[in-house]
C-alpha positions in Angstrom: -14.4 -31.1 20.7 -14.5 -34.8 22.2 -14.5 -35.4 26.0 -10.8 -36.2 25.5 -10.2 -32.1 24.7 -12.0 -31.1 27.4 -8.9 -30.1 29.7 -6.9 -28.2 26.5 -7.1 -24.9 25.1 -9.6 -25.0 22.3 -9.9 -22.9 19.2 -13.1 -22.4 16.8 -11.6 -21.6 13.0 -14.7 -20.7 11.0 -14.1 -21.7 7.4 -14.8 -24.5 5.0 -13.3 -27.7 6.3 -11.1 -27.8 2.9 -9.6 -24.6 3.2 -5.9 -24.8 3.4 -5.3 -22.0 5.7 -7.5 -23.2 8.1 -5.9 -26.7 7.7 -2.3 -25.6 8.4 -3.4 -23.6 11.7 -5.2 -26.1 13.1 -2.5 -28.8 12.6 -0.2 -25.6 14.3 -2.6 -25.8 17.1 -2.6 -29.4 17.5 1.3 -29.4 17.8 1.2 -26.7 20.7 -1.3 -28.8 22.7 -4.7 -27.3 21.6 -7.7 -28.5 20.3 -8.8 -27.2 17.2 -12.2 -27.4 15.5 -13.3 -25.9 12.0 -16.8 -24.9 11.7 -18.1 -24.3 8.2 -21.1 -21.7 8.9 -22.6 -23.1 5.9 -23.8 -26.0 8.2 -25.3 -23.7 10.9 -28.1 -24.2 11.9 -28.7 -27.1 10.0 -26.0 -29.2 11.6 -24.5 -27.4 14.2 -26.3 -26.3 17.3 -25.3 -23.3 19.3 -26.9 -22.3 22.9 -26.0 -19.1 24.9 -26.9 -18.5 28.4 -27.1 -15.3 30.2 -28.6 -14.0 33.5 -28.2 -11.2 35.9 -25.2 -12.4 38.3 -24.2 -14.7 36.4 -21.5 -15.3 34.0 -22.3 -15.7 30.3 -21.9 -19.4 28.7 -22.0 -21.0 25.5 -22.1 -24.2 24.1 -21.3 -25.2 20.4 -21.8 -28.5 19.6 -22.2 -31.2 16.6 -22.6 -35.0 16.8 -20.3 -35.1 19.8 -18.0 -32.2 19.2 -18.6 -29.5 21.5 -16.5 -26.4 22.9 -17.5 -24.4 25.9 -16.4 -21.0 26.9 -14.5 -22.0 29.8 -11.9 -23.9 27.5 -12.3 -21.5 24.5 -8.8 -19.6 24.1 -10.0 -18.0 20.5 -11.8 -18.0 17.4 -10.3 -17.0 13.9 -13.5 -15.5 11.5 -11.3 -17.1 8.9 -13.7 -17.9 5.6 -17.3 -17.1 7.0 -20.1 -18.8 4.3 -23.3 -17.9 3.9 -25.4 -19.5 6.7 -27.9 -22.1 5.2 -31.3 -23.1 6.5 -32.1 -27.1 6.6 -33.6 -28.6 3.3 -36.8 -29.3 5.1 -37.1 -25.4 5.2 -38.7 -25.1 1.6 -40.5 -22.2 1.6 -38.4 -19.5 0.3 -39.3 -16.4 2.4 -39.0 -18.6 5.7 -35.5 -20.0 4.4 -34.7 -16.1 4.0 -36.1 -15.4 7.7 -33.9 -18.6 9.2 -30.7 -17.2 7.4 -31.0 -14.2 9.1 -31.7 -15.3 12.3 -28.8 -17.5 11.9 -26.6 -14.8 11.5 -28.1 -12.6 14.4 -27.2 -15.5 16.8 -23.9 -16.7 15.3 -22.4 -13.1 14.9 -23.8 -12.1 18.0 -22.0 -14.9 20.1 -19.0 -13.8 18.4 -19.4 -10.0 19.2 -19.5 -11.7 22.8 -16.2 -13.3 22.7 -14.7 -9.6 22.0 -11.0 -9.8 21.3 -10.9 -13.4 21.6 -11.9 -13.4 17.9 -9.2 -12.8 15.2 -10.8 -10.2 14.1 -13.6 -9.0 16.3 -16.6 -9.1 14.5 -17.7 -5.5 14.5 -14.2 -4.2 13.4 -14.3 -6.9 10.6 -17.3 -5.8 9.2 -16.2 -2.1 9.3 -12.6 -2.8 8.1 -14.1 -4.2 5.2 -14.7 -0.8 3.4 -12.2 0.4 1.2 -12.8 3.9 1.9 -12.7 3.8 5.6 -9.0 2.1 4.9 -8.0 4.9 2.8 -8.9 7.3 5.4 -6.9 5.5 7.9 -4.0 4.9 6.1 -3.3 8.6 5.7 -3.9 9.3 9.6 -1.7 6.3 10.3 1.4 8.1 7.9 0.9 5.5 4.8 1.4 7.3 1.3 -2.3 6.6 -0.7 -3.0 7.5 -4.3 -5.5 10.2 -5.0 -8.6 8.2 -5.4 -12.3 8.6 -6.2 -15.3 6.6 -5.5 -18.2 7.7 -7.4 -21.5 6.6 -9.7 -21.2 9.9 -11.4 -19.7 9.9 -14.9 -19.1 13.6 -15.0 -17.1 13.3 -11.9 -15.1 10.6 -13.1 -13.9 12.7 -16.6 -13.4 15.4 -14.1 -10.8 13.0 -12.1 -8.8 12.1 -15.1 -8.5 15.6 -16.5 -6.9 16.4 -13.1 -4.9 13.6 -12.5 -3.5 13.9 -15.8 -2.3 10.4 -15.9 -3.0 6.8 -16.3 -6.3 6.1 -14.0 -7.0 2.2 -12.8 -10.5 1.4 -11.8 -11.5 -1.7 -9.2 -14.6 -2.8 -7.4 -15.5 -1.8 -3.8 -16.0 -5.7 -2.7 -15.1 -9.1 -4.3 -17.2 -11.5 -6.4 -18.2 -14.6 -5.6 -18.6 -15.9 -9.3 -15.3 -14.6 -10.8 -11.9 -12.8 -9.9 -12.1 -9.3 -10.6 -9.1 -7.8 -11.0 -7.7 -4.1 -11.1 -7.4 -2.5 -14.3 -6.4 0.4 -16.4 -9.1 2.6 -17.8 -8.4 2.0 -21.0 -9.5 3.8 -24.4 -12.4 1.4 -24.9 -13.1 1.7 -21.3 -13.8 5.7 -21.5 -16.0 4.9 -24.1 -18.4 3.3 -21.4 -17.9 5.8 -18.5 -21.5 6.3 -18.5 -22.4 2.8 -17.3 -20.6 4.0 -13.8 -23.9 5.6 -12.9 -25.5 1.8 -12.5 -23.0 1.3 -9.8 -20.1 3.0 -8.1 -16.7 2.2 -8.8 -13.3 2.9 -7.3 -11.0 5.4 -9.5 -6.9 5.7 -8.7 -4.1 7.5 -9.9 -2.1 4.5 -11.1 1.6 4.1 -9.3 4.2 2.7 -11.2 5.3 0.0 -9.4 8.6 -1.9 -9.2 7.4 -4.5 -6.8 3.7 -5.2 -5.3 4.1 -5.7 -1.3 1.7 -7.8 0.7 2.5 -7.3 4.7 0.6 -9.4 7.0 0.0 -7.6 9.9 -0.8 -9.9 13.1 -1.1 -8.9 16.6 1.7 -5.9 15.9 4.1 -8.7 14.1 4.6 -7.9 10.5 5.4 -10.8 7.7 6.5 -8.7 4.5 6.8 -10.4 1.3 7.5 -8.7 -2.1 5.8 -9.9 -5.5 7.6 -9.3 -8.8 6.7 -9.9 -12.5 9.2 -12.3 -14.2 9.5 -9.6 -17.2 8.3 -6.2 -18.5 4.2 -5.7 -19.2 2.8 -7.3 -16.3 -0.4 -6.9 -15.2 -1.7 -4.3 -12.9 -3.1 -6.7 -10.7 -0.3 -9.3 -9.4 -3.1 -12.1 -9.1 -3.2 -12.1 -12.3 0.4 -12.9 -13.1 1.0 -16.7 -12.9 5.0 -15.9 -13.3 5.4 -13.5 -10.3 8.4 -14.1 -8.1 8.2 -13.7 -4.4 11.0 -12.7 -1.7 11.0 -12.0 2.0 11.1 -8.1 2.1 11.8 -5.9 5.1 10.0 -2.7 5.6 11.5 0.4 6.7 10.6 0.8 10.3 8.6 4.1 9.6 6.4 2.1 7.0 5.9 -0.9 9.5 4.8 1.2 12.1 2.4 2.9 10.2 0.9 -0.5 9.2 0.6 -1.3 12.6 -1.0 1.9 13.6 -3.5 1.5 10.9 -4.4 -2.4 11.7 -4.8 -1.0 15.2 -7.0 2.0 14.2 -9.2 -0.3 12.3 -9.8 -2.2 15.5 -8.1 -5.5 13.8 -5.8 -8.0 14.8 -5.3 -9.4 11.7 -5.2 -7.6 7.9 -3.3 -8.6 4.8 -2.1 -5.2 3.5 -1.0 -4.7 -0.2 1.1 -1.8 -0.9 3.5 -0.9 -4.0 7.1 -0.1 -3.7 7.6 2.5 -6.7 10.6 2.6 -8.8 11.8 5.7 -6.5 11.7 4.0 -3.0 8.2 5.1 -2.0 5.7 2.7 -0.4 1.8 3.6 -1.3 -1.0 1.7 0.3 -3.7 0.3 -1.6 -6.2 -1.9 1.0 -6.4 -4.0 3.8 -7.9 -7.4 3.8 -9.0 -9.0 6.9 -9.3 -12.4 5.2 -6.3 -12.0 3.0 -4.3 -14.8 1.7 -1.1 -15.6 3.0 -0.1 -19.2 3.0 1.5 -18.4 -0.5 4.2 -16.4 1.3 4.8 -19.5 3.9 5.4 -22.0 1.3 7.4 -19.2 -1.3 9.8 -17.6 1.3 9.5 -19.5 4.3 7.9 -17.1 6.6 6.2 -18.9 9.6 2.7 -17.0 9.5 0.8 -20.0 10.6 2.7 -20.4 13.6 2.2 -17.0 14.5 -1.7 -17.3 14.3 -1.6 -20.4 16.4 0.0 -18.6 19.2 -2.2 -15.6 18.4 -5.4 -17.7 19.0 -3.9 -19.2 22.2 -3.1 -16.0 24.0 -6.1 -15.4 25.6 -7.1 -17.5 29.0 -7.8 -21.1 28.8 -8.6 -23.1 31.8 -7.5 -20.3 33.6 -4.2 -20.1 32.6 -2.4 -18.2 29.7 -0.8 -20.2 27.3 2.4 -19.9 26.4 3.9 -18.3 23.4 5.8 -21.6 22.2 4.9 -24.7 24.1 6.9 -26.9 21.7 9.8 -26.4 19.1 9.1 -25.1 16.0 
């Protein structure tokens, strides 16, 4: 931010500068009277400067700056940990082992700063890191009262065979994490895949009973507010993973009160402020939870069905105190 931004509430969005979600929320923040700064973490420490000061008897303070733009603790209302990129050393650091060390040091400093900010961050960094584990999500979802598929995570081919025999129906499989080089979708265990189960020994895989769906549900949960959208194929025989269906249909969806309450409880149990939760609506009207994504996409729901999620994000990032005064939820008319 520049000098003219000094008296305005300030928000930092950690994302590539061309990230569509970050750009939309930044515009909403500006409309609400705040100053938004999109920070690409790939440019730290090579371009961005971060200084943190702490001592006994003094409040901790920090300064994040680059090319005359800066933000300080007193003005910072919130941080959105949207789409962090790998911290990259300066090109001037050429020795590979030194570059690796610089990357680790940069992450320790930057994420340490976010830890200090606590719940001003969407999501708090420690909770965000933990909640990325799908097995923890399933455990917390069941505890919150949500239905989950019968699941097995293993690198033991024998356990996979036993699971398939026990479940006695179609099985799907999916990875623990996302790849940055291609979209890896959820798939059925086909006859061909059964011939290659021995390869499970090379890396663990998640296997689940297949849930027969009438529709997919993406429920975006933000500070206890739920925005749900249904996603349906346009014809029979669509892919299991809705992301692989270019002809899908969207509609705003009203969840039953008990399902909505359970999703809010799940997100709270994970220590999060935001999560994009994926569920199935079965043919007999049940809701089955699959997973929660702390960096999930929601802009399609805003575009396709008119849900004002970007405004909700902007207000959420302004709920902390800025310059000693709480920012109202609706500073301007939407």
